[in-house]
C-alpha positions as CSV (number, residue, x, y, z in Angstrom):
1,M,109.7,103.9,68.4
2,F,106.0,104.6,67.9
3,K,103.9,106.2,70.7
4,P,100.9,104.0,71.6
5,L,97.5,105.0,70.2
6,D,94.8,105.9,72.8
7,P,92.9,102.6,73.0
8,L,89.7,104.4,73.9
9,L,89.8,106.4,70.7
10,H,91.0,103.5,68.6
11,S,87.5,102.0,68.5
12,E,85.8,102.9,65.2
13,L,82.5,104.0,66.8
14,R,84.1,106.1,69.6
15,L,86.5,107.7,67.0
16,A,83.5,108.5,64.8
17,V,81.6,110.1,67.7
18,M,84.6,112.2,68.7
19,S,85.1,113.3,65.1
20,L,81.5,114.4,64.9
21,L,81.7,116.3,68.1
22,I,84.9,118.1,67.1
23,G,82.9,120.0,64.5
24,V,79.8,121.0,66.5
25,E,79.1,122.7,69.8
26,E,76.8,119.8,70.7
27,A,74.9,116.9,69.1
28,E,71.7,115.1,70.0
29,F,71.7,111.3,70.3
30,P,69.6,110.6,67.2
31,Y,71.9,112.7,65.1
32,I,75.0,110.8,66.3
33,K,73.2,107.5,65.8
34,E,72.2,108.5,62.2
35,Q,75.7,109.7,61.3
36,T,77.5,106.7,62.7
37,G,75.0,104.0,61.7
38,A,75.2,102.6,65.2
39,T,72.5,100.8,67.1
40,A,71.0,102.8,70.0
41,G,72.3,100.2,72.5
42,N,75.9,100.1,71.2
43,L,76.0,103.9,70.9
44,S,74.8,104.3,74.4
45,V,77.5,102.0,75.7
46,Q,80.2,103.8,73.8
47,L,79.0,107.3,74.8
48,D,79.1,106.1,78.4
49,K,82.8,105.0,78.0
50,L,83.7,108.3,76.5
51,A,81.9,110.2,79.3
52,T,83.5,108.0,82.0
53,A,86.9,108.9,80.6
54,G,86.0,112.6,80.7
55,Y,86.2,113.0,76.9
56,I,82.5,114.1,76.5
57,T,79.6,115.2,78.6
58,V,76.2,113.7,78.2
59,E,73.3,115.8,79.3
60,K,69.8,114.3,79.5
61,T,67.1,117.0,79.1
62,F,63.6,117.3,77.6
63,K,62.3,118.9,74.4
64,G,58.8,119.5,75.4
65,K,57.7,116.1,76.8
66,R,60.3,114.1,74.8
67,P,63.6,113.1,76.3
68,C,66.7,114.6,74.7
69,T,70.3,113.5,75.1
70,L,72.9,116.1,74.3
71,C,76.6,115.3,73.9
72,R,79.5,117.7,74.0
73,I,83.3,117.2,73.7
74,T,85.3,118.4,76.7
75,P,88.7,120.1,76.8
76,V,90.1,116.8,77.9
77,G,88.5,115.0,75.0
78,L,89.7,117.6,72.5
79,K,93.2,117.3,73.8
80,A,93.0,113.4,73.6
81,F,91.6,113.6,70.1
82,E,94.3,116.0,68.9
83,E,97.0,113.8,70.4
84,Y,95.5,110.7,68.8
85,V,95.5,112.4,65.4
86,E,99.1,113.5,65.8
87,T,100.2,110.1,66.9
88,L,98.4,108.4,64.0
89,S,100.0,110.8,61.6
90,Q,103.4,109.7,62.9
91,Y,102.4,106.1,62.1
92,L,101.5,107.2,58.6
93,N,104.6,109.3,58.0
94,P,107.3,107.8,60.2
95,G,110.1,109.9,58.7
96,A,108.2,113.3,58.9
97,P,109.5,115.8,61.5
98,K,107.5,116.0,64.7
């Protein structure tokens, strides 16, 4: 029997955000928006969902006089992402040892 995939991470945009944050210490909102091709409104909503789940932190600061939104993956988010990838690999290779 297949283990269920985390529905929060099974969204294309949320999975893309988590994939980006895995490789960096932190990322600014415009960078994530550019890399994912998302609209600002949709990205904002999806970041809020990830933050509410505890998968990322969102810090609103300023660079000079300009607002700056920084996103970081949390240990909970890292664990959820790793479990998602492991479960997905079981879907792709059902006969492989666990």
